[in-house]
N, C-alpha and C positions, 0 to 999 in steps of 0.2 A: 368251547370255542368262543362263546360270548365273553367269557372272562378275559381271554387273551386279546380279543378284539378291542375291548374297552381299555385294556392296559396299553395297547398300541396307540389308541386315540389320545390317551393322557400323555404318553411320551411324545407323541407328535406335536401336541399342543404346547407342551413344555419346551420342546425344541424350537418351535416357532417363536415362543416368548423370549427364549434366550437369543435367538437371531435378531428379534426386534430390539431387544435391549442392546445388543452389540451395535446395531445400526445407529441407534440413538446416541450411543457413546463413542462413535467412531472419531478417532483423533483428527483434529484439524491438521492439514498438511500444507505447508508453505514452501514455495520455491523462491529463494532470495538470489536474484541475478544482478551481478555488479560488473559486467563487462564494460570496458571503455576502449574506444578506438580513436586515436589521435588526440592532440591537445592535452589539456590539464586533466590529471587524475586526482581525485580527492583522497588524501591520506586517511580521512575518517572512514573510508569504506571498511577497513579492518575492524574498527570499533563498532560499526553498524552490524557487521556479521556476528561479532561476539554478542551484541545485544540480542539479536534474534535467536541465536543458539541458546542463550541463557533463558530467554522468555519461553522458548519451546520446552526446555527442561523443566522450568518452573510450573508451567500450565499443562504439561502433557501433550503439547503439539509436536508434530514431526516437522522439523525444519531442515531443508537442504540448502546449502549455499554453493553457488557455482559461477564460473565465468565462461563456461563452455556452451556455445549456442546450439550444439548438436542435441541438447535436451529438448529443443523446441520442435517436437514432432507431435502430431495429433495423439498418437498412442501414449507417449511418455507424459504429456501434459494432463492426460486424464487422471493421473494419480494425485493431482494437486487441486486444492480449493482456492488458493490465492497465489498470484505471482507478484513479487515485489521487485521493482527496479530501484536498486539502491545506488544512487548517484551514478547511473549509467551515463555514457557519453558517446555520441557519434552514431555511425551506421553499424549497428550491432547484430542485425538479423538479415539473412539473405531472403529471397522471395519465398522459398518454401517454408522457411521458419516463420516468416510473417504470416503466411496462410495458416500455419498451425496455431499461432498466437491468436489470430482472428477467430478461428474455430473454438478455441478455449473460451474466449469472451462470449461467443454466441451460444455456447452451451451453459452459460450462467456462471462462469468462473469470475473470481474477483481480482482486482488489480489495485496495487498501491504504488504510487510513485513518491520517491523521497529526494528532495533537493535537486540534484543535477539530472534527474530523470527528464526534466523539461529541456535538456540540452541534447536530446536523443532523437534519432530518426527524423531529421529535418526534411528529408525528401519523401516522406511517407505521410500523405495527408490524413489517412485513417488514424495514424498515431496521434496527430495533432488533435483530432476530435476526441480520441480516447483520453489522453492525458489532460486535455483542457486548455493548454496554452504552451507556447514556446518561450524559452529563455531569450531575453533581449538586453543582456549586459547587467553589470552590477558595479556599485562603487566599492571602495575598500570596506572590509568588515568593520562594523561599528555598532554601538548600542542604539537601540530604537525602542519605541513604545508600540506594543501590539494590542489590538482590541478583538475580543471574541464577539462576533456578530450573530452567532446562533448558539444559544445555550441549551437548546432542546435536543441537539443531536448527540448521540452516544459518545462521539469522540471528544466533545468539548465540555461535557457536563462537569468534569473534574477540574477544568481550567478556571482560573480567576477571570473576572471580567476584563481586566487589562493586566499586562505583564511586560517587563522590560528584559531584553536579552541582547547579547552581542552575537551577531551572526553575519553571514554574507547574504545581503538582501537582494533578491533577484527582481529586475524589471521583466515584464512579460509582453509578448505580442501574440497575435492570432488567438486571442482569448475567445473561447466558445460561448455561445449564448445559453447553453444548457446547464451551466454550473450553478451550484448552490454554495454560497460563500460561508466560510466558517471563521476565518481570522484575517484581519487586515493590519497593515502597518501604517503608522502616521508619518507621512513624509516630512512633516514639520519638525520631527524629533531627530532627524538625521539628514545628511547631505547625500545627494546623488540619486534620489528617487525621480522617476520619469513618468509616473502614471497619474499623478494628481491627487485629488482629495480622496479617491477610492482606489486603494492599492491592495488587492487581495494577495495572500500568501498561502492560503490553504482552502481547499474546497472539495466537494464531492458531487457526483452525479451518477445516474443510471445510464448505461450506454449499451445499446444493441444486445440486451439480455444479461449484461454483467454489471457489477457495482464497482465504481472507481473512486478512490480517495487519493488526494495529493497533499503533501505538506512540504513547503519550501524551505523550512529550517533544516539544519543538520550539516552545516559546513565543517564544524569543529568536532573533535573527538568527544568533548565534554557533553555535547547534546545527547549522546547515546548512553549516558549515565544520569541524565537529568530526569527526575521522576515525571515532570510535566510533559516533556517530549516523549519519553518512553511510553507512558500511559496513553497519551494521545495517539501515538503511532500504532501501538498494539491494538487499541480499540478500533482504529481505522482498519487494521487487518481483519479483526473480528466482524466488523460491519460489512466489509467487502465480501466476506465468506458467509454472510447472513447468519452469524452465530451470536449467541448472547454475550453481551459485553461483560468482561470479567472485573472491571474496575468501576466503582461507584462514581 
């Protein structure tokens, strides 16, 4: 009997180790949400979805893309590590869906906002605090000089100190005090900026138990195949999920 008892213990320990290994290797799961309600819809949403699906395949992450708000229930959102708002616009969640999203953040879920995510949920003050700022107009897309203000953060380590890009440059209002800024744009290098000497376009913060990253670039399809943008965005997702960064 002792022989079989010892064998049972060995098998149980092995099973536990296998379970532990599975837990550690659990695939990252990302929900990319791109619903728009009213007004302008970015054509680049399609390119953004493709980017995330390709990144998921490349790195073994599970990526779902949808514009159906019914996924925003407490039970269904438990499946995800990070929710991405990909150029969303307008009032995209009802009150029960907002509650489910809030619960997701409170349980430690990550959130990433891309470009027009700041044109979303203007009547929901909690979302303003989450995303960090609201959109406040923009000039015509044009080339401008960007500066990385924090090189120690995982998202920006692979970025050059400065870089030049053609994009749609947002002005912001209702900017929250809790933000840690990553990238700014020099208003002297383009026309139409309204924020002055310090004009942030990317930031992060911890918020009510979750991690939040926002990047204001991404108006054009080309961004979603640009290695600088792709790597920074994916590293933002990984940081929001509290995962190891995949890019140096």
